[in-house]
C-alpha positions in Angstrom: 4.2 3.3 -2.4 6.1 5.1 0.4 6.6 4.4 4.0 3.6 4.3 6.3 5.4 4.8 9.8 7.5 8.1 9.7 10.5 7.8 12.0 13.6 9.7 12.8 17.1 8.9 13.8 16.1 9.2 17.4 13.6 6.3 17.1 16.5 4.0 16.1 19.4 5.2 18.3 18.6 2.7 21.0 19.4 0.0 18.5 22.0 1.3 16.1 24.3 4.3 16.0 23.3 5.8 12.7 24.0 9.1 10.8 21.6 8.8 8.0 18.0 7.4 7.6 16.6 7.4 4.1 12.9 6.2 3.5 12.3 3.9 0.5 9.5 3.0 -1.8 10.3 -0.7 -1.6 7.8 -1.6 1.1 4.3 -2.2 -0.2 2.6 -3.5 3.1 5.6 -2.5 5.4 7.8 0.6 6.0 11.5 0.2 4.7 14.3 2.6 5.5 18.1 2.4 4.4 20.4 3.1 7.4 23.7 4.6 6.3 23.6 2.9 3.0 24.7 -0.2 4.9 21.6 -1.6 6.7 17.9 -1.9 5.9 15.3 -1.3 8.6 11.8 -2.8 8.1 9.1 -1.8 10.2 6.1 -4.4 10.1 2.9 -2.6 9.8 0.4 -5.5 10.2 2.5 -8.2 11.9 2.8 -9.2 15.6 5.9 -9.6 17.3 5.4 -13.3 17.4 5.0 -13.5 13.7 8.2 -11.4 13.1 10.1 -13.7 15.5 8.7 -16.6 13.2 10.3 -14.8 10.2 13.6 -14.3 12.1 13.7 -17.9 12.9 13.1 -19.0 9.3 15.9 -16.8 8.2 18.3 -18.1 10.7 17.5 -21.8 9.5 18.4 -20.7 5.9 21.5 -18.6 6.8 23.5 -20.5 4.3 21.4 -19.3 1.3 21.4 -15.9 -0.4 19.1 -14.2 2.0 19.3 -11.0 4.2 21.5 -11.4 7.3 19.5 -10.0 10.3 21.7 -7.9 12.7 19.1 -7.4 15.5 16.6 -9.2 17.4 13.0 -8.1 17.0 12.9 -4.6 18.1 10.0 -2.1 18.7 9.7 1.2 16.7 6.6 3.3 17.6 5.1 0.3 19.0 5.5 -1.7 15.9 7.9 -4.7 15.6 11.0 -4.1 13.4 14.2 -5.8 12.1 17.5 -4.5 10.9 19.3 -6.5 8.1 22.5 -6.0 6.4 22.0 -4.2 2.9 22.2 -6.7 0.1 24.1 -5.9 -2.9 22.7 -5.6 -6.3 19.2 -4.7 -7.7 16.0 -6.3 -8.5 15.2 -7.0 -12.2 12.5 -5.6 -14.5 13.0 -8.7 -16.5 14.8 -11.8 -16.1 16.9 -13.8 -18.4 17.0 -17.5 -18.9 20.1 -17.9 -16.8 18.6 -15.7 -14.0 15.4 -18.0 -14.0 17.6 -21.0 -13.6 19.4 -19.4 -10.7 16.1 -18.4 -8.9 14.9 -22.0 -9.5 18.1 -23.3 -7.9 17.4 -21.1 -4.9 13.9 -22.2 -4.5 14.9 -25.8 -4.5 17.5 -25.2 -2.0 15.1 -23.3 0.2 12.4 -26.0 -0.1 15.1 -28.7 0.9 15.5 -26.9 4.1 12.0 -26.2 5.0 10.4 -29.5 3.8 8.0 -30.8 6.3 8.7 -28.0 8.7 5.7 -26.3 10.5 5.0 -22.6 10.7 2.6 -20.9 13.2 1.5 -18.4 10.5 -1.8 -18.8 8.8 -1.8 -20.7 5.5 -2.3 -17.6 3.4 -2.5 -19.3 0.0 -5.2 -22.2 0.9 -8.1 -22.7 -1.4 -10.7 -22.0 1.4 -9.0 -18.8 2.2 -9.0 -17.7 -1.5 -12.6 -18.6 -1.9 -13.4 -16.4 1.0 -11.3 -13.6 -0.5 -13.1 -13.9 -3.8 -16.5 -13.7 -2.2 -15.5 -10.6 -0.6 -14.6 -9.1 -4.1 -18.2 -9.8 -5.4 -16.2 -9.9 -8.7 -17.8 -12.9 -10.7 -14.9 -13.4 -13.2 -12.7 -14.3 -10.1 -15.2 -17.0 -9.2 -15.3 -18.4 -12.6 -11.6 -18.7 -12.7 -11.5 -20.3 -9.4 -14.1 -22.9 -10.1 -12.3 -23.8 -13.4 -9.1 -24.8 -11.5 -8.9 -28.4 -10.6 -6.2 -28.0 -8.0 -5.7 -29.4 -4.4 -2.8 -27.7 -2.6 -0.7 -29.8 -0.5 1.2 -29.0 2.7 4.9 -29.7 1.8 6.6 -27.4 4.4 7.2 -23.7 4.6 7.0 -21.6 1.4 8.1 -18.2 0.6 4.7 -17.3 -1.1 5.8 -14.0 -2.6 8.9 -14.5 -4.7 8.0 -11.9 -7.4 11.0 -10.1 -9.5 11.1 -7.4 -7.0 12.0 -9.8 -4.0 15.3 -10.7 -5.3 18.5 -8.9 -6.2 21.2 -9.7 -8.7 24.7 -8.5 -8.7 27.0 -8.9 -11.8 24.6 -11.3 -13.1 24.5 -13.5 -10.0 21.8 -14.0 -7.5 22.8 -12.0 -4.4 19.7 -12.0 -2.1 16.1 -13.1 -1.8 14.2 -11.3 0.7 10.6 -10.3 2.0 9.7 -13.7 3.7 6.7 -11.7 5.6 4.2 -14.0 3.8 6.0 -17.3 4.5 3.7 -19.9 5.9 3.0 -23.7 5.3 1.7 -24.6 1.8 2.5 -26.3 -1.5 5.9 -25.9 -2.9 4.5 -25.9 -6.4 2.6 -22.7 -5.5 6.0 -21.1 -4.9 7.1 -22.3 -8.3 3.8 -20.8 -9.7 4.5 -17.5 -8.4 8.0 -17.4 -9.9 6.5 -18.7 -13.2 3.9 -16.0 -13.0 6.3 -13.1 -12.4 9.6 -14.1 -13.9 8.6 -16.2 -17.0 7.2 -14.8 -20.3 7.2 -17.9 -22.5 7.7 -21.7 -22.7 11.6 -21.4 -22.7 11.5 -19.4 -19.5 9.3 -22.0 -17.8 11.5 -24.8 -19.0 14.5 -22.8 -17.5 12.7 -22.6 -14.3 12.0 -26.3 -14.1 15.5 -27.1 -15.0 16.8 -24.9 -12.1 14.4 -26.4 -9.7 15.2 -29.9 -10.9 11.6 -30.7 -11.5 10.1 -33.3 -13.9 6.5 -31.9 -13.6 4.6 -31.3 -16.9 4.1 -27.7 -18.3 0.4 -28.3 -17.9 0.8 -28.8 -14.0 3.1 -25.7 -13.8 0.7 -23.7 -15.9 -2.1 -24.7 -13.4 -0.1 -23.5 -10.4 0.9 -20.2 -12.2 -2.8 -19.6 -12.9 -3.7 -20.3 -9.2 -0.8 -17.9 -8.2 -2.2 -15.3 -10.6 -5.7 -15.6 -9.4 -4.5 -15.3 -5.8 -2.7 -12.2 -6.3 -5.1 -10.6 -8.6 -7.7 -11.0 -5.8 -5.4 -9.9 -3.2 -4.5 -6.7 -5.2 -8.1 -6.1 -5.9 -9.1 -6.2 -2.2 -6.2 -3.7 -1.5 -7.3 -1.4 -4.2 -4.2 -2.0 -6.1 -3.7 -2.5 -9.9 -4.4 -6.3 -10.7 -5.0 -6.1 -14.5 -1.4 -7.0 -15.5 -1.6 -10.3 -13.6 -5.2 -11.1 -14.5 -4.5 -10.7 -18.3 -1.3 -12.8 -18.0 -3.5 -15.8 -16.7 -6.2 -15.2 -19.1 -4.4 -14.8 -22.5 
C-alpha cells in the first residue's frame, strides 16, 4: 500500500534540509517517506497531534531500547501531524528463526518493564467490548462464534505496543536493531502483546517456547494459545472492516 499524502521537498524544508524524498510502501494506515536514506518521515493520517505527542513521550521513556530515535518535535505536513525519525539499520523479516523470536521476546519483556502500570490517554483499542462492537459491525457470524468461545478477561497491565507483527521490527546481521510503529500503543494486557507476537512470529510449539523463554514467562502453552487466538480474531476483524485480506490470520487461529 502506498502513501496517502503526497508531499514534496518544499513541504519538509521548514523542518529539515533534504535533497531526496522517497515514498515507501511501508505505511498501511499512515504515509511513510525516506529522507536522504538517513531519516524516516511519518505522516499520521488518522491521529490527532495530541495522540502523536503521546507516542513521542512513550518513545522518549523507552529511549534505551532498540526503538527509532525521534529527531523532531511533532510537526505539521499538509495539516496533518508528523514525526521525523533516524532511519533504523536492517530489514524486517519474512520468517523468524528461534533465536530471533527469543530476541523479540526479550525486547517485549524490557518494554513492559518500563511501561508497567503507566497510563496512556489513548483509547484501549483491544478491549473485549470494543472487539465485540467491531464484530457486530462486520455482521460475519464466524467472528462472533469465535469471540463467544474465548474465555478470556483482559487486564490493564500498563502500556502495550499492540501491533508487534514481523514487519514492525528490523534485524541487522542477525540482531534486533529496531522495533517501530507504536501508533496503536495504549493501555492493555501484556499477554495480548505476547499473543500478537505468537500469532505473527511463531509457526509451531518450539517457536512459542522460544518466545516464552525470551519473555521469561512461565505461563502455560494453553494460556498463550488463548491470547494468540484473541489477537488473531482482533486483527482478522480489523482487516475485514478495512477491506484487507484477513484469511491468513483467520486460518492460522482455526487450524
